[in-house]
C-alpha positions in Angstrom: 32.4 -81.9 -152.3 33.9 -84.7 -154.4 36.1 -84.4 -157.5 39.5 -83.3 -158.5 42.6 -84.1 -160.4 42.5 -81.3 -163.0 41.7 -77.6 -162.5 38.7 -78.2 -164.8 37.2 -80.4 -162.1 38.2 -78.3 -159.0 37.5 -74.8 -160.1 33.7 -75.3 -160.8 33.5 -77.4 -157.6 34.9 -74.5 -155.6 32.4 -72.1 -157.2 29.5 -74.2 -156.0 31.1 -74.6 -152.6 31.5 -70.8 -152.3 27.9 -70.2 -153.2 26.8 -72.8 -150.6 29.1 -71.2 -148.0 27.6 -67.8 -148.7 24.2 -69.3 -147.7 25.5 -70.6 -144.4 26.4 -74.2 -145.3 29.6 -76.0 -144.4 31.4 -77.7 -147.3 34.2 -80.3 -146.9 36.2 -81.6 -149.9 37.5 -85.1 -150.4 40.3 -85.5 -152.9 43.9 -86.6 -153.4 47.2 -85.0 -152.5 48.3 -85.4 -156.2 45.5 -83.4 -157.8 44.9 -79.6 -158.1 42.5 -79.8 -155.2 45.4 -80.2 -152.8 46.5 -76.6 -153.7 43.3 -74.8 -154.7 41.0 -76.0 -151.9 43.1 -74.9 -148.9 43.8 -71.6 -150.7 40.0 -71.0 -150.8 39.8 -71.7 -147.0 37.8 -75.0 -147.3 38.7 -78.1 -145.3 39.8 -81.1 -147.3 40.1 -84.8 -146.4 42.6 -86.9 -148.4 42.3 -90.3 -150.0 44.6 -92.3 -152.2 43.2 -93.3 -155.6 44.4 -93.1 -159.2 42.6 -93.1 -162.6 41.5 -96.1 -164.6 41.2 -94.6 -168.1 44.1 -94.4 -170.6 46.7 -95.5 -168.1 49.0 -98.5 -168.0 48.1 -101.9 -166.6 50.2 -101.4 -163.5 48.5 -98.1 -162.8 45.1 -99.7 -163.3 45.9 -102.5 -160.9 47.2 -100.1 -158.3 44.0 -98.0 -158.6 41.8 -101.1 -158.3 43.6 -102.1 -155.1 43.2 -98.6 -153.7 39.5 -98.5 -154.4 38.2 -100.6 -151.4 40.6 -98.9 -149.1 39.5 -95.5 -150.4 35.8 -96.4 -150.0 36.4 -97.6 -146.4 38.2 -94.3 -145.6 35.3 -92.3 -147.1 32.8 -94.3 -145.1 34.6 -93.4 -141.9 34.7 -89.7 -143.0 30.9 -89.8 -143.7 30.2 -91.4 -140.3 32.2 -88.6 -138.6 30.8 -85.7 -140.5 27.3 -86.9 -141.2 26.8 -84.6 -144.3 23.4 -83.6 -145.6 24.4 -84.6 -149.2 27.3 -85.3 -151.5 28.1 -83.1 -154.5 30.3 -84.6 -157.2 32.0 -83.2 -160.3 33.5 -86.5 -161.3 37.1 -87.4 -162.0 38.9 -90.3 -160.5 39.0 -88.7 -157.0 35.2 -88.8 -156.9 34.9 -92.5 -157.4 35.4 -93.7 -153.9 33.3 -90.8 -152.6 30.2 -91.5 -154.7 30.5 -95.3 -154.1 30.7 -94.8 -150.3 27.8 -92.3 -150.5 25.7 -94.7 -152.4 26.4 -97.6 -150.0 25.6 -95.3 -147.0 22.4 -94.1 -148.8 23.3 -90.4 -149.0 21.7 -88.2 -151.6 24.1 -87.6 -154.5 24.1 -84.6 -156.8 26.5 -84.7 -159.7 27.6 -82.0 -162.1 28.6 -83.3 -165.5 30.5 -80.6 -167.5 31.0 -82.7 -170.7 28.8 -83.8 -173.5 30.0 -87.3 -172.9 30.0 -88.0 -169.1 33.1 -89.3 -167.5 33.5 -92.8 -166.2 32.5 -92.0 -162.6 29.4 -90.0 -163.5 28.2 -92.6 -166.1 28.7 -95.4 -163.5 26.8 -93.6 -160.7 24.3 -91.9 -163.1 21.4 -94.2 -162.5 21.2 -93.7 -158.8 21.8 -89.9 -158.4 19.3 -87.6 -156.9 20.0 -84.9 -159.4 22.4 -84.5 -162.4 23.4 -80.9 -163.4 24.5 -80.8 -167.0 26.5 -78.5 -169.3 25.3 -80.1 -172.6 21.8 -81.4 -173.2 23.3 -84.5 -175.0 24.5 -85.9 -171.6 20.9 -86.2 -170.3 20.5 -89.7 -171.7 23.0 -91.1 -169.2 20.9 -90.1 -166.2 17.3 -91.0 -165.0 14.6 -89.2 -166.8 13.3 -86.2 -164.9 16.4 -85.9 -162.7 18.7 -83.9 -165.0 18.8 -80.2 -165.7 21.1 -78.1 -167.9 22.6 -75.6 -165.5 26.0 -75.0 -167.1 29.4 -75.0 -165.5 30.3 -72.1 -163.1 32.6 -69.6 -164.8 34.2 -66.4 -163.3 32.0 -63.3 -163.7 34.8 -61.5 -165.6 34.2 -63.7 -168.7 30.5 -62.7 -168.8 31.5 -59.0 -168.5 33.6 -59.0 -171.7 32.0 -56.6 -174.2 31.5 -57.6 -177.8 34.6 -56.8 -180.0 34.2 -54.3 -182.8 35.7 -55.2 -186.1 39.0 -53.7 -187.1 41.5 -54.0 -189.9 43.2 -57.0 -188.4 42.2 -60.1 -186.5 43.6 -61.0 -183.0 43.9 -64.7 -182.4 44.3 -66.1 -178.9 46.0 -69.4 -178.8 46.0 -71.4 -175.6 46.5 -75.1 -174.8 46.0 -74.7 -171.1 48.4 -73.8 -168.4 50.9 -76.4 -169.6 50.5 -75.5 -173.2 49.8 -77.9 -176.2 52.6 -79.2 -178.4 50.1 -79.6 -181.3 48.8 -76.0 -181.0 52.3 -74.6 -180.5 53.7 -76.4 -183.5 50.8 -75.4 -185.8 51.2 -71.8 -184.7 54.9 -71.9 -185.4 54.3 -73.4 -188.9 51.6 -70.8 -189.7 53.8 -67.8 -189.2 55.4 -68.1 -192.6 52.0 -68.3 -194.3 50.7 -65.2 -192.5 53.9 -63.3 -193.3 54.0 -64.3 -197.0 50.4 -63.4 -197.4 50.9 -60.1 -195.5 47.8 -61.0 -193.6 46.8 -58.5 -190.9 46.9 -60.7 -187.8 48.0 -60.3 -184.2 48.7 -63.3 -181.9 48.3 -63.7 -178.2 49.9 -67.1 -177.6 50.1 -69.0 -174.2 52.7 -71.7 -174.9 53.3 -73.3 -171.6 56.8 -73.3 -170.0 58.5 -76.0 -172.0 58.4 -74.5 -175.5 58.2 -70.8 -174.6 61.8 -69.7 -174.9 62.3 -71.1 -178.5 58.9 -69.9 -179.8 59.3 -66.4 -178.3 62.8 -66.1 -179.9 61.7 -67.2 -183.3 58.4 -65.2 -183.3 60.4 -62.0 -182.6 62.2 -62.5 -185.9 59.0 -62.9 -188.0 57.9 -59.2 -187.9 54.4 -60.3 -187.0 52.4 -58.5 -184.3 51.6 -60.1 -181.0 53.1 -61.6 -177.8 54.3 -65.1 -177.0 54.1 -65.9 -173.2 54.5 -69.0 -171.2 51.4 -68.2 -169.0 48.6 -65.7 -169.1 47.7 -64.5 -165.6 44.6 -62.5 -166.7 42.8 -64.8 -169.1 39.6 -62.7 -169.2 41.7 -59.7 -170.4 43.2 -61.9 -173.1 39.8 -63.0 -174.2 38.6 -59.4 -174.4 41.4 -58.6 -176.9 40.7 -61.7 -179.1 38.5 -61.9 -182.2 39.1 -65.7 -182.4 40.3 -68.3 -179.9 42.3 -71.5 -180.9 42.1 -73.9 -178.0 41.4 -77.5 -176.8 37.8 -78.5 -176.0 37.9 -79.2 -172.3 34.7 -78.3 -170.4 36.1 -75.2 -168.6 37.5 -73.8 -171.9 34.1 -74.3 -173.6 32.3 -72.6 -170.7 34.7 -69.6 -170.9 34.1 -69.3 -174.6 30.4 -69.4 -174.1 30.5 -66.8 -171.3 32.6 -64.5 -173.4 30.7 -65.1 -176.6 33.9 -65.9 -178.5 34.1 -67.8 -181.8 36.7 -70.5 -181.8 38.7 -73.2 -183.6 38.5 -76.2 -181.3 41.1 -79.0 -181.4 40.0 -81.8 -179.2 42.7 -83.6 -177.2 42.8 -87.1 -178.7 43.8 -88.7 -175.5 41.0 -87.2 -173.4 39.1 -89.9 -171.4 36.1 -91.3 -173.3 36.8 -88.7 -176.1 34.9 -86.2 -174.1 36.6 -83.3 -175.8 35.6 -84.6 -179.2 31.9 -84.6 -178.1 32.3 -81.1 -176.6 33.8 -79.7 -179.8 31.1 -81.4 -182.0 28.4 -79.8 -179.9 29.8 -76.3 -180.7 30.5 -77.2 -184.3 26.9 -78.3 -184.9 25.6 -75.2 -183.3 27.8 -72.9 -185.5 29.6 -71.7 -182.4 33.1 -72.9 -183.4 34.9 -74.9 -186.0 36.3 -78.3 -185.0 39.7 -79.4 -186.4 41.0 -82.8 -185.3 44.4 -82.9 -183.7 45.9 -85.0 -186.5 44.7 -82.5 -189.1 46.0 -79.3 -187.5 49.2 -77.9 -189.0 50.4 -74.4 -190.0 48.6 -74.4 -193.4 45.3 -75.5 -191.9 45.5 -72.9 -189.2 46.2 -70.2 -191.7 43.4 -71.3 -193.9 40.9 -71.4 -191.0 41.8 -68.0 -189.7 41.7 -66.5 -193.2 38.3 -68.0 -193.9 36.8 -66.8 -190.7 38.4 -63.3 -191.0 37.0 -62.9 -194.5 33.5 -63.0 -193.2 33.1 -60.7 -190.1 29.3 -61.3 -190.0 29.9 -65.1 -189.8 32.5 -64.5 -187.1 30.1 -62.4 -185.1 27.3 -65.0 -185.5 29.6 -67.7 -184.2 30.3 -65.7 -181.1 26.5 -65.2 -180.6 26.0 -68.9 -181.1 28.7 -69.6 -178.5 27.0 -67.3 -176.0 23.8 -69.4 -176.3 25.7 -72.1 -174.3 26.4 -69.7 -171.4 24.9 -70.1 -168.0 25.7 -67.1 -165.8 23.8 -68.5 -162.8 25.3 -72.0 -162.8 26.7 -71.9 -159.3 23.6 -70.4 -157.8 21.3 -73.0 -159.5 23.6 -75.8 -158.3 23.3 -74.5 -154.8 19.5 -74.2 -155.1 19.2 -77.9 -156.1 21.6 -79.0 -153.4 19.3 -77.3 -150.8 16.2 -79.0 -152.4 17.3 -82.6 -152.4 16.1 -84.8 -149.5 19.0 -84.7 -147.1 20.7 -87.6 -145.5 
């Protein structure tokens, strides 16, 4: 099991590993000590082998050079691991931690199955794309980067709780969930802060659930308490499915995991792609939802308090359109993603 760095890479990878383990297969992860995999994989009781490698995209020259120097050492380390473990196949979710693994697997002629969660594949999956046994996709647009006949839209594994969220009935006010991820988003936080005066002056019936991240939480929570608006400002949401269940509309970034959760829950959204995301993959994700009428895309540079107020007011004024956007989002959902990924892993010719 190869991939890591962010939770968006590790959590779906764990879901597939857990499905494979339930079928009697052994799964071993390869990742770095600096990524989320170092904490999440052992916590899920899977073995993990460590390599040293850094990213190559949107980093400084020194970091790129160090990563390039680490690559042959990492590949050699993975080749030794493969000789020792003799796995049936390699499953990769991309990310810089997967690079040495898929390269070593290709050199050693192991079958490689990749899962690509974004509309624009990451560097590792684009590079290895032409030699994979199977490519499991979240967006049909990514199929052009893989051999014809070897890709399938399976979706990204999402916790069952998101699929179990019932449709929200319309009420007199709209509940907006704002989340920029576990660390928060300065852009989303600032726009929300600027929007409070507009909602207050318009006496607009809105309730906020806002995950700010740790750094800006104290100041935002103190100022929000003085606005008289309804809602809660928290640094971290422990039960995100419960927050989704309360929301009529979600304001968030456009990472693959966030998009999969929106689809599973059938929630309309305002999507603000992270402009520094590698290969602009969040932009492509948001565009896919925007074109399908599942969410509205607002570029990072265009989001401010007035724009946020205008978007929420526009959506809230047409409950039927809001409901349709949620239904369109649910069309992207794949409740059996982990099961289908495990099926395909069992079907590839094994090394």
